[in-house]
GULO-671112 format. One record per residue: x, y, z of N, C-alpha, C in turn; residue in three letters; residue number from 1. Coordinates in pm, whole numbers, plus 50000, padded with zeros to 5 digits. Layout:
BEGIN
<node n_xx="X" n_yy="Y" n_zz="Z" ca_xx="X" ca_yy="Y" ca_zz="Z" c_xx="X" c_yy="Y" c_zz="Z" aa="ALA" i="NUM"/>
...
END
This chain:
BEGIN
<node n_xx="51817" n_yy="51445" n_zz="49419" ca_xx="51706" ca_yy="51391" ca_zz="49345" c_xx="51640" c_yy="51505" c_zz="49265" aa="MET" i="1"/>
<node n_xx="51604" n_yy="51475" n_zz="49143" ca_xx="51542" ca_yy="51579" ca_zz="49060" c_xx="51395" c_yy="51595" c_zz="49099" aa="THR" i="2"/>
<node n_xx="51338" n_yy="51706" n_zz="49057" ca_xx="51197" ca_yy="51731" ca_zz="49087" c_xx="51107" c_yy="51625" c_zz="49024" aa="GLU" i="3"/>
<node n_xx="51144" n_yy="51583" n_zz="48904" ca_xx="51067" ca_yy="51479" ca_zz="48835" c_xx="51071" c_yy="51347" c_zz="48912" aa="LYS" i="4"/>
<node n_xx="51186" n_yy="51313" n_zz="48967" ca_xx="51198" ca_yy="51190" ca_zz="49046" c_xx="51115" c_yy="51199" c_zz="49174" aa="GLU" i="5"/>
<node n_xx="51118" n_yy="51314" n_zz="49238" ca_xx="51039" ca_yy="51334" ca_zz="49359" c_xx="50890" c_yy="51321" c_zz="49328" aa="ILE" i="6"/>
<node n_xx="50846" n_yy="51379" n_zz="49218" ca_xx="50705" ca_yy="51369" ca_zz="49179" c_xx="50667" c_yy="51225" c_zz="49151" aa="LEU" i="7"/>
<node n_xx="50757" n_yy="51149" n_zz="49090" ca_xx="50731" ca_yy="51008" ca_zz="49063" c_xx="50714" c_yy="50932" c_zz="49194" aa="TYR" i="8"/>
<node n_xx="50801" n_yy="50957" n_zz="49289" ca_xx="50793" ca_yy="50888" ca_zz="49419" c_xx="50666" c_yy="50928" c_zz="49493" aa="ILE" i="9"/>
<node n_xx="50632" n_yy="51057" n_zz="49489" ca_xx="50508" ca_yy="51101" ca_zz="49554" c_xx="50386" c_yy="51032" c_zz="49493" aa="GLU" i="10"/>
<node n_xx="50386" n_yy="51017" n_zz="49362" ca_xx="50276" ca_yy="50948" ca_zz="49295" c_xx="50271" c_yy="50802" c_zz="49339" aa="ASP" i="11"/>
<node n_xx="50384" n_yy="50738" n_zz="49346" ca_xx="50390" ca_yy="50598" ca_zz="49390" c_xx="50342" c_yy="50584" c_zz="49535" aa="ALA" i="12"/>
<node n_xx="50380" n_yy="50680" n_zz="49620" ca_xx="50336" ca_yy="50679" ca_zz="49760" c_xx="50184" c_yy="50689" c_zz="49766" aa="VAL" i="13"/>
<node n_xx="50127" n_yy="50778" n_zz="49686" ca_xx="49981" ca_yy="50794" ca_zz="49684" c_xx="49912" c_yy="50666" c_zz="49638" aa="ASN" i="14"/>
<node n_xx="49971" n_yy="50597" n_zz="49543" ca_xx="49914" ca_yy="50469" ca_zz="49498" c_xx="49921" c_yy="50365" c_zz="49609" aa="HIS" i="15"/>
<node n_xx="50030" n_yy="50362" n_zz="49682" ca_xx="50043" ca_yy="50266" ca_zz="49792" c_xx="49941" c_yy="50296" c_zz="49902" aa="GLU" i="16"/>
<node n_xx="49924" n_yy="50423" n_zz="49935" ca_xx="49825" ca_yy="50461" ca_zz="50037" c_xx="49685" c_yy="50419" c_zz="49994" aa="ILE" i="17"/>
<node n_xx="49653" n_yy="50443" n_zz="49867" ca_xx="49523" ca_yy="50402" ca_zz="49815" c_xx="49504" c_yy="50250" c_zz="49825" aa="TYR" i="18"/>
<node n_xx="49608" n_yy="50176" n_zz="49790" ca_xx="49599" ca_yy="50030" ca_zz="49794" c_xx="49581" c_yy="49981" c_zz="49937" aa="THR" i="19"/>
<node n_xx="49654" n_yy="50042" n_zz="50030" ca_xx="49642" ca_yy="50005" ca_zz="50172" c_xx="49501" c_yy="50033" c_zz="50222" aa="ILE" i="20"/>
<node n_xx="49449" n_yy="50150" n_zz="50193" ca_xx="49313" ca_yy="50185" ca_zz="50236" c_xx="49210" c_yy="50090" c_zz="50176" aa="GLU" i="21"/>
<node n_xx="49229" n_yy="50054" n_zz="50051" ca_xx="49137" ca_yy="49963" ca_zz="49984" c_xx="49142" c_yy="49824" c_zz="50047" aa="THR" i="22"/>
<node n_xx="49261" n_yy="49777" n_zz="50079" ca_xx="49274" ca_yy="49647" ca_zz="50144" c_xx="49202" c_yy="49644" c_zz="50278" aa="CYS" i="23"/>
<node n_xx="49217" n_yy="49751" n_zz="50355" ca_xx="49149" ca_yy="49758" ca_zz="50485" c_xx="48998" c_yy="49753" c_zz="50467" aa="VAL" i="24"/>
<node n_xx="48947" n_yy="49826" n_zz="50370" ca_xx="48803" ca_yy="49825" ca_zz="50343" c_xx="48757" c_yy="49685" c_zz="50300" aa="GLU" i="25"/>
<node n_xx="48836" n_yy="49620" n_zz="50217" ca_xx="48800" ca_yy="49486" ca_zz="50170" c_xx="48798" c_yy="49387" c_zz="50285" aa="ILE" i="26"/>
<node n_xx="48898" n_yy="49393" n_zz="50372" ca_xx="48904" ca_yy="49302" ca_zz="50487" c_xx="48779" c_yy="49315" c_zz="50572" aa="ILE" i="27"/>
<node n_xx="48732" n_yy="49437" n_zz="50591" ca_xx="48612" ca_yy="49460" ca_zz="50672" c_xx="48487" c_yy="49398" c_zz="50610" aa="ASP" i="28"/>
<node n_xx="48488" n_yy="49377" n_zz="50479" ca_xx="48371" ca_yy="49322" ca_zz="50410" c_xx="48375" c_yy="49171" c_zz="50393" aa="CYS" i="29"/>
<node n_xx="48491" n_yy="49113" n_zz="50412" ca_xx="48507" ca_yy="48970" ca_zz="50387" c_xx="48465" c_yy="48885" c_zz="50506" aa="LEU" i="30"/>
<node n_xx="48419" n_yy="48765" n_zz="50476" ca_xx="48385" ca_yy="48668" ca_zz="50580" c_xx="48473" c_yy="48543" c_zz="50571" aa="GLU" i="31"/>
<node n_xx="48520" n_yy="48511" n_zz="50452" ca_xx="48601" ca_yy="48392" ca_zz="50431" c_xx="48741" c_yy="48414" c_zz="50488" aa="ASP" i="32"/>
<node n_xx="48781" n_yy="48329" n_zz="50579" ca_xx="48910" ca_yy="48344" ca_zz="50647" c_xx="49028" c_yy="48334" c_zz="50550" aa="GLU" i="33"/>
<node n_xx="49017" n_yy="48250" n_zz="50450" ca_xx="49126" ca_yy="48237" ca_zz="50353" c_xx="49144" c_yy="48365" c_zz="50273" aa="ASN" i="34"/>
<node n_xx="49033" n_yy="48427" n_zz="50235" ca_xx="49042" ca_yy="48554" ca_zz="50163" c_xx="49096" c_yy="48665" c_zz="50253" aa="LEU" i="35"/>
<node n_xx="49054" n_yy="48664" n_zz="50378" ca_xx="49104" ca_yy="48765" ca_zz="50473" c_xx="49255" c_yy="48752" c_zz="50488" aa="ILE" i="36"/>
<node n_xx="49303" n_yy="48629" n_zz="50501" ca_xx="49448" ca_yy="48607" ca_zz="50513" c_xx="49522" c_yy="48655" c_zz="50389" aa="LYS" i="37"/>
<node n_xx="49465" n_yy="48628" n_zz="50273" ca_xx="49527" ca_yy="48669" ca_zz="50148" c_xx="49536" c_yy="48822" c_zz="50140" aa="LEU" i="38"/>
<node n_xx="49427" n_yy="48890" n_zz="50171" ca_xx="49427" ca_yy="49036" ca_zz="50162" c_xx="49519" c_yy="49095" c_zz="50270" aa="VAL" i="39"/>
<node n_xx="49526" n_yy="49034" n_zz="50386" ca_xx="49618" ca_yy="49082" ca_zz="50490" c_xx="49762" c_yy="49067" c_zz="50444" aa="LYS" i="40"/>
<node n_xx="49791" n_yy="48961" n_zz="50371" ca_xx="49926" ca_yy="48940" ca_zz="50317" c_xx="49958" c_yy="49050" c_zz="50215" aa="LYS" i="41"/>
<node n_xx="49863" n_yy="49081" n_zz="50130" ca_xx="49880" ca_yy="49189" ca_zz="50032" c_xx="49896" c_yy="49322" c_zz="50103" aa="ILE" i="42"/>
<node n_xx="49816" n_yy="49345" n_zz="50205" ca_xx="49824" ca_yy="49468" ca_zz="50284" c_xx="49962" c_yy="49485" c_zz="50346" aa="LEU" i="43"/>
<node n_xx="50014" n_yy="49378" n_zz="50405" ca_xx="50146" ca_yy="49384" ca_zz="50468" c_xx="50254" c_yy="49419" c_zz="50365" aa="LYS" i="44"/>
<node n_xx="50244" n_yy="49359" n_zz="50247" ca_xx="50342" ca_yy="49386" ca_zz="50141" c_xx="50340" c_yy="49533" c_zz="50100" aa="LYS" i="45"/>
<node n_xx="50220" n_yy="49589" n_zz="50086" ca_xx="50210" ca_yy="49729" ca_zz="50044" c_xx="50251" c_yy="49825" c_zz="50154" aa="HIS" i="46"/>
<node n_xx="50230" n_yy="49788" n_zz="50280" ca_xx="50279" ca_yy="49871" ca_zz="50390" c_xx="50433" c_yy="49875" c_zz="50389" aa="LYS" i="47"/>
<node n_xx="50494" n_yy="49761" n_zz="50360" ca_xx="50640" ca_yy="49754" ca_zz="50350" c_xx="50691" c_yy="49841" c_zz="50236" aa="THR" i="48"/>
<node n_xx="50624" n_yy="49834" n_zz="50122" ca_xx="50663" ca_yy="49917" ca_zz="50008" c_xx="50650" c_yy="50065" c_zz="50043" aa="ILE" i="49"/>
<node n_xx="50540" n_yy="50102" n_zz="50109" ca_xx="50520" ca_yy="50241" ca_zz="50150" c_xx="50632" c_yy="50287" c_zz="50243" aa="LEU" i="50"/>
<node n_xx="50670" n_yy="50205" n_zz="50337" ca_xx="50779" ca_yy="50239" ca_zz="50428" c_xx="50909" c_yy="50262" c_zz="50351" aa="GLU" i="51"/>
<node n_xx="50934" n_yy="50181" n_zz="50250" ca_xx="51056" ca_yy="50197" ca_zz="50171" c_xx="51055" c_yy="50331" c_zz="50096" aa="MET" i="52"/>
<node n_xx="50940" n_yy="50367" n_zz="50040" ca_xx="50930" ca_yy="50497" ca_zz="49972" c_xx="50950" c_yy="50611" c_zz="50070" aa="PHE" i="53"/>
<node n_xx="50895" n_yy="50599" n_zz="50190" ca_xx="50905" ca_yy="50706" ca_zz="50289" c_xx="51052" c_yy="50725" c_zz="50333" aa="MET" i="54"/>
<node n_xx="51129" n_yy="50618" n_zz="50335" ca_xx="51270" ca_yy="50629" ca_zz="50369" c_xx="51346" c_yy="50709" c_zz="50264" aa="GLU" i="55"/>
<node n_xx="51304" n_yy="50695" n_zz="50139" ca_xx="51369" ca_yy="50768" ca_zz="50030" c_xx="51341" c_yy="50919" c_zz="50043" aa="VAL" i="56"/>
<node n_xx="51219" n_yy="50951" n_zz="50082" ca_xx="51183" ca_yy="51092" ca_zz="50096" c_xx="51241" c_yy="51145" c_zz="50224" aa="LEU" i="57"/>
END
């Protein structure tokens, strides 16, 4: 893998971590169960994406 490709993946990993952290913060603020379920679904998807990136590294 080239250095440029590694930097791209690292940037993508950082974006996924930020999204995961934001989802957790949002869940803590929500009261509506439907919204909580939706954000948890989004959170799960981004955790899966993060795991895939980590396998590449």
